[in-house]
C-alpha positions in Angstrom: 4.0 -39.7 -7.9 6.8 -37.1 -8.4 8.3 -39.1 -11.3 4.8 -39.4 -12.9 4.4 -35.6 -12.8 7.9 -35.1 -14.4 7.5 -37.8 -17.0 3.9 -36.9 -17.9 3.4 -33.2 -17.1 0.0 -31.6 -16.9 -1.1 -29.1 -19.5 0.0 -25.6 -18.4 1.7 -26.9 -15.2 5.4 -27.4 -14.6 6.3 -29.2 -11.4 9.4 -28.2 -9.5 10.5 -30.8 -7.0 13.0 -30.1 -4.3 15.2 -33.2 -3.9 16.3 -32.0 -0.5 12.8 -31.5 0.9 10.0 -33.6 -0.4 7.5 -32.0 2.1 7.1 -29.1 -0.3 6.2 -29.2 -4.0 6.2 -26.2 -6.2 4.6 -25.8 -9.6 4.6 -23.0 -12.2 1.1 -22.6 -13.6 0.4 -20.8 -16.9 -2.6 -18.5 -16.7 -5.4 -20.1 -18.7 -6.3 -18.5 -22.0 -9.4 -16.4 -22.0 -9.2 -15.5 -18.3 -7.8 -12.3 -16.6 -4.8 -14.5 -15.7 -3.8 -15.1 -19.3 -0.1 -14.6 -20.2 0.7 -14.8 -16.5 3.0 -17.3 -14.8 2.0 -18.2 -11.2 4.2 -20.1 -8.7 2.2 -22.4 -6.4 3.4 -24.3 -3.4 1.9 -27.5 -1.8 3.0 -28.1 1.8 2.6 -31.8 2.5 1.7 -32.8 6.1 3.6 -35.6 8.0 0.6 -38.0 7.7 0.0 -37.2 4.1 -2.0 -38.5 2.2 -4.4 -39.0 5.1 -4.4 -35.2 5.6 -4.7 -32.8 2.7 -1.7 -30.6 1.8 -1.9 -26.9 2.2 -1.8 -24.9 -0.9 -0.4 -21.4 -1.4 0.2 -19.0 -4.3 3.7 -17.6 -4.0 2.9 -15.2 -6.8 0.6 -12.3 -5.8 -2.8 -12.8 -7.4 -6.2 -11.1 -7.3 -8.6 -14.0 -6.9 -11.7 -14.6 -4.7 -10.3 -17.9 -3.4 -6.8 -16.7 -2.6 -6.0 -14.9 0.7 -3.6 -12.0 1.0 -0.9 -14.4 2.3 -1.4 -16.7 -0.7 -3.4 -19.4 1.0 -5.8 -21.2 -1.3 -9.4 -22.0 -0.4 -10.7 -25.0 -2.4 -12.9 -27.8 -1.2 -10.5 -30.4 -2.6 -7.9 -29.4 0.0 -10.5 -29.3 2.8 -13.8 -31.1 3.3 -13.7 -32.9 -0.1 -10.2 -34.3 0.5 -9.7 -38.0 -0.2 -6.4 -39.9 0.5 -6.8 -41.5 -3.0 -6.4 -38.1 -4.6 -3.0 -37.5 -5.9 -0.9 -34.3 -6.5 -1.9 -34.4 -10.2 -5.5 -34.0 -9.3 -4.8 -31.2 -6.8 -2.7 -29.2 -9.3 -5.4 -29.6 -11.9 -8.1 -28.4 -9.5 -6.1 -25.3 -8.6 -5.5 -24.4 -12.3 -9.3 -24.9 -12.9 -9.8 -22.4 -10.1 -8.3 -19.7 -12.2 -10.8 -20.5 -14.9 -13.9 -20.7 -12.6 -13.5 -19.1 -9.2 -16.0 -19.8 -6.4 -16.9 -16.4 -4.8 -19.3 -18.1 -2.4 -16.2 -19.3 -0.4 -14.1 -16.3 -0.9 -11.0 -15.6 1.2 -10.6 -12.3 -0.6 -13.9 -10.6 0.0 -13.2 -7.7 -2.3 -12.5 -9.9 -5.2 -15.5 -12.2 -4.4 -17.9 -9.2 -4.2 -16.5 -7.6 -7.3 -16.8 -10.9 -9.3 -20.5 -11.2 -8.4 -21.4 -7.5 -8.9 -19.2 -6.2 -11.6 -17.2 -8.8 -13.6 -15.4 -6.3 -15.8 -14.0 -4.4 -12.8 -12.9 -7.7 -11.3 -11.3 -8.7 -14.5 -9.5 -5.4 -14.7 -8.1 -5.8 -11.2 -7.0 -9.4 -11.9 -5.3 -8.4 -15.2 -3.5 -5.6 -13.4 -2.1 -7.9 -10.8 -1.2 -10.4 -13.5 0.7 -7.8 -15.5 2.6 -6.6 -12.4 3.3 -9.7 -10.4 2.9 -12.7 -12.7 4.8 -11.5 -15.8 7.2 -14.1 -17.0 10.9 -13.1 -17.1 11.9 -12.0 -20.6 14.4 -14.1 -22.4 17.0 -12.0 -24.2 19.2 -13.1 -27.0 22.9 -13.2 -26.2 23.7 -10.9 -29.2 21.2 -8.3 -28.0 22.8 -8.2 -24.6 26.3 -7.9 -26.1 25.2 -5.0 -28.3 23.5 -3.2 -25.4 26.7 -3.6 -23.3 28.9 -2.4 -26.1 26.7 0.7 -26.6 27.0 1.5 -22.9 30.8 1.1 -22.9 31.4 3.7 -25.7 33.8 6.3 -24.4 34.7 4.2 -21.3 38.2 2.8 -20.5 38.3 -1.0 -21.0 39.0 -1.6 -17.3 35.9 0.0 -16.1 32.7 -1.9 -15.2 29.9 -1.1 -17.7 27.0 0.9 -16.3 23.8 -1.0 -15.4 20.9 -0.8 -17.9 18.1 1.5 -16.5 15.1 -0.6 -15.6 12.5 2.2 -15.0 11.6 5.7 -15.9 13.0 6.9 -12.6 16.3 5.2 -13.3 16.5 6.7 -16.7 15.9 10.2 -15.3 18.6 9.7 -12.8 21.1 8.6 -15.5 20.2 11.7 -17.6 20.6 14.0 -14.6 24.0 12.4 -13.7 25.1 12.7 -17.3 24.2 16.4 -17.5 26.1 17.1 -14.2 29.2 15.3 -15.5 28.9 17.2 -18.8 28.7 20.5 -17.0 31.9 19.9 -14.9 34.4 20.8 -17.7 32.4 23.9 -18.6 32.4 25.1 -15.0 36.1 24.3 -14.6 36.8 26.2 -17.8 34.8 29.2 -16.6 36.7 29.1 -13.4 40.0 29.0 -15.2 39.1 31.9 -17.4 38.1 33.9 -14.4 41.4 33.2 -12.7 43.3 34.1 -15.8 41.4 37.4 -16.2 42.1 38.3 -12.5 45.8 37.5 -13.0 46.0 39.7 -16.1 44.4 42.6 -14.3 46.7 42.3 -11.4 49.8 42.2 -13.7 48.5 45.3 -15.5 48.0 47.1 -12.2 51.5 46.3 -11.1 52.9 47.5 -14.4 51.1 50.8 -14.1 52.3 51.3 -10.5 55.9 50.7 -11.6 55.5 53.1 -14.5 54.1 55.8 -12.1 56.9 55.2 -9.7 59.5 55.8 -12.5 57.8 59.0 -13.3 57.9 60.2 -9.7 61.6 59.2 -9.4 62.4 61.1 -12.6 60.6 64.2 -11.4 62.5 64.1 -8.1 65.8 64.0 -9.9 64.8 67.0 -12.0 63.9 69.0 -8.8 67.3 68.1 -7.3 69.1 69.5 -10.3 67.3 72.8 -9.9 
């Protein structure tokens, strides 16, 4: 069955088989076009029981999703995996049913009551929530070109010694603000140091001028004493 899924994959589903543990089968499911899950990539896990196929596998979404038939822990509620289970049904059928669930949910048997109620009463609000979850949790990892990464790394290394580790690329607005703040602090250090040096130099000059004046006054006093002695 596993070989069949790998040799003849299902549309929008990529099966990931663990050769070390055949009791668990994972699959990456593309969000169906025209649904709130479009452009999302969802990881699903099937946990096979010891007496499988006599008992149905348990299905879980490992990717967080807003769906009436998916509980907060990812458990999937679908009749194919419960009362309608038949030992003749294979993993291909189960995976197809789960993907179809993204196209046509069943709010009547909802594990997520909020999503089920929202779907029945206000579809647009339900779709907005589902799209929000999809954009945050099911966004496929971006594929960068090697050249782009090299250029970004080179730009970050400008002004750095070759033996230093390049700075990490900021991944959020907060990270960018922290980098800007740190840069400003570093930039201000030489200015503060220069100001401190100027202050020390000024103090030294004043002290030397004061000593010179004292010495000059002392010479005047000594000269006056000599004059008085002559008289």
